[in-house]
Biopython code that builds the backbone (N, CA, C, O; Angstrom):
import numpy as np
from Bio.PDB.StructureBuilder import StructureBuilder

atoms = [
    (1, "UNK", "N", (58.081, 17.245, -15.587)),
    (1, "UNK", "CA", (56.979, 16.603, -16.260)),
    (1, "UNK", "C", (56.151, 17.678, -16.967)),
    (1, "UNK", "O", (55.720, 18.645, -16.340)),
    (2, "UNK", "N", (55.935, 17.511, -18.241)),
    (2, "UNK", "CA", (55.191, 18.463, -19.039)),
    (2, "UNK", "C", (53.840, 17.854, -19.420)),
    (2, "UNK", "O", (53.760, 16.974, -20.278)),
    (3, "UNK", "N", (52.804, 18.329, -18.779)),
    (3, "UNK", "CA", (51.469, 17.809, -19.051)),
    (3, "UNK", "C", (50.680, 18.903, -19.763)),
    (3, "UNK", "O", (50.525, 20.013, -19.252)),
    (4, "UNK", "N", (50.192, 18.572, -20.938)),
    (4, "UNK", "CA", (49.370, 19.536, -21.664)),
    (4, "UNK", "C", (47.923, 19.405, -21.211)),
    (4, "UNK", "O", (47.438, 18.304, -20.950)),
    (5, "UNK", "N", (47.248, 20.532, -21.121)),
    (5, "UNK", "CA", (45.841, 20.506, -20.755)),
    (5, "UNK", "C", (45.144, 21.698, -21.398)),
    (5, "UNK", "O", (45.788, 22.648, -21.845)),
    (6, "UNK", "N", (43.849, 21.631, -21.436)),
    (6, "UNK", "CA", (43.046, 22.701, -22.004)),
    (6, "UNK", "C", (42.760, 23.706, -20.895)),
    (6, "UNK", "O", (41.961, 23.443, -19.996)),
    (7, "UNK", "N", (43.408, 24.837, -20.968)),
    (7, "UNK", "CA", (43.280, 25.854, -19.930)),
    (7, "UNK", "C", (41.835, 26.285, -19.727)),
    (7, "UNK", "O", (41.411, 26.514, -18.594)),
    (8, "UNK", "N", (41.078, 26.397, -20.811)),
    (8, "UNK", "CA", (39.679, 26.805, -20.689)),
    (8, "UNK", "C", (38.847, 25.750, -19.975)),
    (8, "UNK", "O", (37.987, 26.083, -19.160)),
    (9, "UNK", "N", (39.095, 24.495, -20.271)),
    (9, "UNK", "CA", (38.357, 23.419, -19.606)),
    (9, "UNK", "C", (38.695, 23.382, -18.120)),
    (9, "UNK", "O", (37.808, 23.211, -17.285)),
    (10, "UNK", "N", (39.971, 23.541, -17.788)),
    (10, "UNK", "CA", (40.396, 23.521, -16.389)),
    (10, "UNK", "C", (39.759, 24.683, -15.628)),
    (10, "UNK", "O", (39.371, 24.533, -14.469)),
    (11, "UNK", "N", (39.654, 25.842, -16.284)),
    (11, "UNK", "CA", (39.076, 27.015, -15.641)),
    (11, "UNK", "C", (37.562, 27.009, -15.600)),
    (11, "UNK", "O", (36.957, 27.859, -14.946)),
    (12, "UNK", "N", (36.936, 26.057, -16.291)),
    (12, "UNK", "CA", (35.484, 25.968, -16.272)),
    (12, "UNK", "C", (34.784, 26.939, -17.205)),
    (12, "UNK", "O", (33.577, 27.146, -17.080)),
    (13, "UNK", "N", (35.507, 27.537, -18.133)),
    (13, "UNK", "CA", (34.901, 28.486, -19.062)),
    (13, "UNK", "C", (33.871, 27.808, -19.948)),
    (13, "UNK", "O", (34.104, 26.718, -20.471)),
    (14, "UNK", "N", (32.737, 28.458, -20.108)),
    (14, "UNK", "CA", (31.707, 27.953, -20.997)),
    (14, "UNK", "C", (30.880, 26.826, -20.410)),
    (14, "UNK", "O", (30.134, 26.168, -21.135)),
    (15, "UNK", "N", (30.999, 26.590, -19.104)),
    (15, "UNK", "CA", (30.269, 25.472, -18.514)),
    (15, "UNK", "C", (28.952, 25.871, -17.855)),
    (15, "UNK", "O", (28.186, 25.005, -17.431)),
    (16, "UNK", "N", (28.685, 27.154, -17.767)),
    (16, "UNK", "CA", (27.449, 27.577, -17.113)),
    (16, "UNK", "C", (26.924, 28.873, -17.693)),
    (16, "UNK", "O", (27.602, 29.544, -18.472)),
    (17, "UNK", "N", (25.717, 29.211, -17.306)),
    (17, "UNK", "CA", (25.116, 30.456, -17.767)),
    (17, "UNK", "C", (25.674, 31.637, -16.984)),
    (17, "UNK", "O", (25.954, 31.529, -15.791)),
    (18, "UNK", "N", (25.828, 32.747, -17.662)),
    (18, "UNK", "CA", (26.257, 33.970, -16.993)),
    (18, "UNK", "C", (25.034, 34.837, -16.704)),
    (18, "UNK", "O", (24.846, 35.286, -15.573)),
    (19, "UNK", "N", (24.216, 35.071, -17.701)),
    (19, "UNK", "CA", (23.007, 35.859, -17.504)),
    (19, "UNK", "C", (23.280, 37.351, -17.453)),
    (19, "UNK", "O", (24.407, 37.807, -17.644)),
    (20, "UNK", "N", (22.227, 38.090, -17.193)),
    (20, "UNK", "CA", (22.335, 39.540, -17.179)),
    (20, "UNK", "C", (22.144, 40.141, -15.799)),
    (20, "UNK", "O", (22.322, 41.349, -15.641)),
    (21, "UNK", "N", (21.795, 39.365, -14.806)),
    (21, "UNK", "CA", (21.612, 39.884, -13.466)),
    (21, "UNK", "C", (20.327, 40.679, -13.333)),
    (21, "UNK", "O", (19.469, 40.670, -14.215)),
    (22, "UNK", "N", (20.218, 41.369, -12.200)),
    (22, "UNK", "CA", (19.002, 42.115, -11.910)),
    (22, "UNK", "C", (19.276, 43.578, -11.602)),
    (22, "UNK", "O", (18.335, 44.352, -11.422)),
    (23, "UNK", "N", (20.525, 43.968, -11.537)),
    (23, "UNK", "CA", (20.901, 45.331, -11.176)),
    (23, "UNK", "C", (21.874, 45.884, -12.207)),
    (23, "UNK", "O", (22.768, 45.181, -12.679)),
    (24, "UNK", "N", (21.685, 47.155, -12.548)),
    (24, "UNK", "CA", (22.629, 47.772, -13.473)),
    (24, "UNK", "C", (23.835, 48.292, -12.699)),
    (24, "UNK", "O", (23.765, 48.501, -11.488)),
    (25, "UNK", "N", (24.910, 48.491, -13.393)),
    (25, "UNK", "CA", (26.119, 49.043, -12.809)),
    (25, "UNK", "C", (26.955, 49.649, -13.920)),
    (25, "UNK", "O", (26.658, 49.478, -15.103)),
    (26, "UNK", "N", (27.996, 50.353, -13.532)),
    (26, "UNK", "CA", (28.890, 50.989, -14.502)),
    (26, "UNK", "C", (30.291, 50.438, -14.299)),
    (26, "UNK", "O", (30.778, 50.366, -13.170)),
    (27, "UNK", "N", (30.937, 50.051, -15.389)),
    (27, "UNK", "CA", (32.335, 49.630, -15.360)),
    (27, "UNK", "C", (33.159, 50.722, -16.020)),
    (27, "UNK", "O", (33.044, 50.956, -17.223)),
    (28, "UNK", "N", (33.979, 51.380, -15.238)),
    (28, "UNK", "CA", (34.840, 52.450, -15.728)),
    (28, "UNK", "C", (36.166, 51.819, -16.167)),
    (28, "UNK", "O", (36.884, 51.242, -15.350)),
    (29, "UNK", "N", (36.478, 51.930, -17.434)),
    (29, "UNK", "CA", (37.666, 51.283, -17.984)),
    (29, "UNK", "C", (38.649, 52.337, -18.504)),
    (29, "UNK", "O", (38.266, 53.239, -19.248)),
    (30, "UNK", "N", (39.887, 52.216, -18.115)),
    (30, "UNK", "CA", (40.986, 53.066, -18.580)),
    (30, "UNK", "C", (40.847, 54.538, -18.195)),
    (30, "UNK", "O", (41.336, 55.406, -18.917)),
    (31, "UNK", "N", (40.198, 54.832, -17.089)),
    (31, "UNK", "CA", (40.137, 56.212, -16.603)),
    (31, "UNK", "C", (41.277, 56.419, -15.611)),
    (31, "UNK", "O", (41.058, 56.737, -14.442)),
    (32, "UNK", "N", (42.496, 56.232, -16.104)),
    (32, "UNK", "CA", (43.672, 56.310, -15.251)),
    (32, "UNK", "C", (44.350, 57.666, -15.380)),
    (32, "UNK", "O", (43.989, 58.471, -16.239)),
    (33, "UNK", "N", (45.314, 57.909, -14.540)),
    (33, "UNK", "CA", (45.988, 59.198, -14.464)),
    (33, "UNK", "C", (46.544, 59.659, -15.815)),
    (33, "UNK", "O", (46.470, 60.846, -16.132)),
    (34, "UNK", "N", (47.096, 58.746, -16.613)),
    (34, "UNK", "CA", (47.696, 59.162, -17.885)),
    (34, "UNK", "C", (46.640, 59.649, -18.874)),
    (34, "UNK", "O", (46.982, 60.278, -19.876)),
    (35, "UNK", "N", (45.370, 59.371, -18.612)),
    (35, "UNK", "CA", (44.297, 59.830, -19.490)),
    (35, "UNK", "C", (43.545, 61.002, -18.871)),
    (35, "UNK", "O", (43.039, 61.858, -19.597)),
    (36, "UNK", "N", (43.462, 61.055, -17.551)),
    (36, "UNK", "CA", (42.642, 62.064, -16.895)),
    (36, "UNK", "C", (43.418, 63.267, -16.368)),
    (36, "UNK", "O", (42.812, 64.287, -16.038)),
    (37, "UNK", "N", (44.715, 63.176, -16.281)),
    (37, "UNK", "CA", (45.541, 64.272, -15.772)),
    (37, "UNK", "C", (45.831, 65.262, -16.899)),
    (37, "UNK", "O", (46.454, 64.889, -17.894)),
    (38, "UNK", "N", (45.390, 66.521, -16.763)),
    (38, "UNK", "CA", (45.597, 67.504, -17.836)),
    (38, "UNK", "C", (47.064, 67.726, -18.213)),
    (38, "UNK", "O", (47.348, 68.224, -19.302)),
    (39, "UNK", "N", (47.996, 67.363, -17.330)),
    (39, "UNK", "CA", (49.421, 67.541, -17.625)),
    (39, "UNK", "C", (50.023, 66.356, -18.372)),
    (39, "UNK", "O", (51.153, 66.436, -18.855)),
    (40, "UNK", "N", (49.280, 65.263, -18.469)),
    (40, "UNK", "CA", (49.776, 64.058, -19.147)),
    (40, "UNK", "C", (49.595, 64.196, -20.658)),
    (40, "UNK", "O", (48.653, 64.855, -21.100)),
    (41, "UNK", "N", (50.474, 63.590, -21.461)),
    (41, "UNK", "CA", (50.395, 63.723, -22.919)),
    (41, "UNK", "C", (49.058, 63.300, -23.525)),
    (41, "UNK", "O", (48.554, 63.977, -24.422)),
    (42, "UNK", "N", (48.477, 62.204, -23.059)),
    (42, "UNK", "CA", (47.220, 61.737, -23.657)),
    (42, "UNK", "C", (46.059, 62.680, -23.350)),
    (42, "UNK", "O", (45.123, 62.793, -24.142)),
    (43, "UNK", "N", (46.116, 63.354, -22.206)),
    (43, "UNK", "CA", (45.013, 64.223, -21.800)),
    (43, "UNK", "C", (44.955, 65.502, -22.626)),
    (43, "UNK", "O", (43.964, 66.230, -22.563)),
    (44, "UNK", "N", (45.972, 65.778, -23.378)),
    (44, "UNK", "CA", (45.954, 66.983, -24.216)),
    (44, "UNK", "C", (44.957, 66.874, -25.363)),
    (44, "UNK", "O", (44.646, 67.870, -26.016)),
    (45, "UNK", "N", (44.468, 65.693, -25.602)),
    (45, "UNK", "CA", (43.472, 65.482, -26.653)),
    (45, "UNK", "C", (42.131, 66.046, -26.203)),
    (45, "UNK", "O", (41.693, 65.763, -25.088)),
    (46, "UNK", "N", (41.464, 66.844, -27.052)),
    (46, "UNK", "CA", (40.143, 67.366, -26.693)),
    (46, "UNK", "C", (39.134, 66.241, -26.451)),
    (46, "UNK", "O", (38.222, 66.394, -25.639)),
    (47, "UNK", "N", (39.291, 65.114, -27.150)),
    (47, "UNK", "CA", (38.367, 63.991, -26.955)),
    (47, "UNK", "C", (38.531, 63.394, -25.557)),
    (47, "UNK", "O", (37.548, 62.982, -24.941)),
    (48, "UNK", "N", (39.762, 63.345, -25.057)),
    (48, "UNK", "CA", (39.994, 62.785, -23.724)),
    (48, "UNK", "C", (39.351, 63.669, -22.668)),
    (48, "UNK", "O", (38.691, 63.161, -21.762)),
    (49, "UNK", "N", (39.530, 64.973, -22.766)),
    (49, "UNK", "CA", (38.939, 65.886, -21.784)),
    (49, "UNK", "C", (37.420, 65.817, -21.838)),
    (49, "UNK", "O", (36.763, 65.852, -20.798)),
    (50, "UNK", "N", (36.860, 65.722, -23.025)),
    (50, "UNK", "CA", (35.412, 65.608, -23.182)),
    (50, "UNK", "C", (34.901, 64.336, -22.504)),
    (50, "UNK", "O", (33.862, 64.350, -21.843)),
    (51, "UNK", "N", (35.634, 63.247, -22.672)),
    (51, "UNK", "CA", (35.243, 61.982, -22.048)),
    (51, "UNK", "C", (35.301, 62.078, -20.530)),
    (51, "UNK", "O", (34.416, 61.569, -19.842)),
    (52, "UNK", "N", (36.329, 62.721, -20.008)),
    (52, "UNK", "CA", (36.462, 62.883, -18.562)),
    (52, "UNK", "C", (35.280, 63.677, -18.008)),
    (52, "UNK", "O", (34.700, 63.305, -16.987)),
    (53, "UNK", "N", (34.928, 64.765, -18.678)),
    (53, "UNK", "CA", (33.814, 65.602, -18.217)),
    (53, "UNK", "C", (32.489, 64.841, -18.267)),
    (53, "UNK", "O", (31.679, 64.950, -17.347)),
    (54, "UNK", "N", (32.263, 64.076, -19.327)),
    (54, "UNK", "CA", (31.012, 63.313, -19.446)),
    (54, "UNK", "C", (30.963, 62.187, -18.418)),
    (54, "UNK", "O", (29.897, 61.893, -17.876)),
    (55, "UNK", "N", (32.097, 61.557, -18.146)),
    (55, "UNK", "CA", (32.127, 60.505, -17.128)),
    (55, "UNK", "C", (31.836, 61.084, -15.744)),
    (55, "UNK", "O", (31.168, 60.444, -14.931)),
    (56, "UNK", "N", (32.329, 62.279, -15.477)),
    (56, "UNK", "CA", (32.067, 62.912, -14.181)),
    (56, "UNK", "C", (30.565, 63.111, -13.980)),
    (56, "UNK", "O", (30.048, 62.856, -12.892)),
    (57, "UNK", "N", (29.868, 63.559, -15.013)),
    (57, "UNK", "CA", (28.417, 63.738, -14.934)),
    (57, "UNK", "C", (27.730, 62.386, -14.717)),
    (57, "UNK", "O", (26.848, 62.259, -13.868)),
    (58, "UNK", "N", (28.142, 61.393, -15.484)),
    (58, "UNK", "CA", (27.560, 60.055, -15.371)),
    (58, "UNK", "C", (27.788, 59.468, -13.982)),
    (58, "UNK", "O", (26.860, 58.931, -13.377)),
    (59, "UNK", "N", (29.019, 59.564, -13.470)),
    (59, "UNK", "CA", (29.338, 58.994, -12.167)),
    (59, "UNK", "C", (28.565, 59.698, -11.050)),
    (59, "UNK", "O", (28.091, 59.040, -10.124)),
    (60, "UNK", "N", (28.432, 61.019, -11.123)),
    (60, "UNK", "CA", (27.665, 61.756, -10.116)),
    (60, "UNK", "C", (26.207, 61.302, -10.104)),
    (60, "UNK", "O", (25.623, 61.087, -9.042)),
    (61, "UNK", "N", (25.629, 61.160, -11.289)),
    (61, "UNK", "CA", (24.235, 60.724, -11.394)),
    (61, "UNK", "C", (24.073, 59.301, -10.862)),
    (61, "UNK", "O", (23.088, 58.993, -10.191)),
    (62, "UNK", "N", (25.036, 58.443, -11.160)),
    (62, "UNK", "CA", (24.975, 57.060, -10.678)),
    (62, "UNK", "C", (25.065, 57.014, -9.157)),
    (62, "UNK", "O", (24.314, 56.280, -8.514)),
    (63, "UNK", "N", (25.966, 57.781, -8.585)),
    (63, "UNK", "CA", (26.119, 57.792, -7.124)),
    (63, "UNK", "C", (24.855, 58.293, -6.438)),
    (63, "UNK", "O", (24.457, 57.757, -5.404)),
    (64, "UNK", "N", (24.225, 59.310, -7.003)),
    (64, "UNK", "CA", (22.981, 59.838, -6.433)),
    (64, "UNK", "C", (21.890, 58.781, -6.398)),
    (64, "UNK", "O", (21.018, 58.815, -5.530)),
    (65, "UNK", "N", (21.932, 57.849, -7.332)),
    (65, "UNK", "CA", (20.901, 56.820, -7.442)),
    (65, "UNK", "C", (21.320, 55.475, -6.850)),
    (65, "UNK", "O", (20.578, 54.496, -6.927)),
    (66, "UNK", "N", (22.510, 55.437, -6.261)),
    (66, "UNK", "CA", (22.977, 54.203, -5.650)),
    (66, "UNK", "C", (23.405, 53.139, -6.650)),
    (66, "UNK", "O", (23.431, 51.952, -6.324)),
    (67, "UNK", "N", (23.739, 53.555, -7.856)),
    (67, "UNK", "CA", (24.179, 52.611, -8.897)),
    (67, "UNK", "C", (25.666, 52.336, -8.680)),
    (67, "UNK", "O", (26.453, 53.278, -8.579)),
    (68, "UNK", "N", (26.063, 51.073, -8.606)),
    (68, "UNK", "CA", (27.485, 50.779, -8.362)),
    (68, "UNK", "C", (28.370, 51.133, -9.553)),
    (68, "UNK", "O", (27.981, 50.989, -10.712)),
    (69, "UNK", "N", (29.565, 51.597, -9.226)),
    (69, "UNK", "CA", (30.585, 51.929, -10.236)),
    (69, "UNK", "C", (31.833, 51.145, -9.880)),
    (69, "UNK", "O", (32.303, 51.195, -8.743)),
    (70, "UNK", "N", (32.367, 50.426, -10.846)),
    (70, "UNK", "CA", (33.597, 49.662, -10.655)),
    (70, "UNK", "C", (34.674, 50.309, -11.502)),
    (70, "UNK", "O", (34.512, 50.470, -12.712)),
    (71, "UNK", "N", (35.775, 50.681, -10.862)),
    (71, "UNK", "CA", (36.887, 51.321, -11.572)),
    (71, "UNK", "C", (37.998, 50.327, -11.771)),
    (71, "UNK", "O", (39.031, 50.664, -12.349)),
]
sb = StructureBuilder()
sb.init_structure("model")
sb.init_model(0)
sb.init_chain("A")
sb.init_seg("    ")
for serial, (resi, resn, name, xyz) in enumerate(atoms, 1):
    if name == "N":
        sb.init_residue(resn, " ", resi, " ")
    sb.init_atom(name, np.array(xyz, "f"), 0.0, 1.0, " ", f" {name:<3s}", serial, name[0])
structure = sb.get_structure()
């Protein structure tokens, strides 16, 4: 039986407010081994190494202040 349905409606997307919350946090995206490992091809880029170093400073400061980080 093939029943068509609206996946977004079934999932409840767009039915409520999301808002901004009351606490800040950091979402770390794509900081994986292929980008952060100096031996990996992507890490050979000076921009990648610069990003890794800046994220390390940011993450240390966030941890000192109890700011959550999601990887």
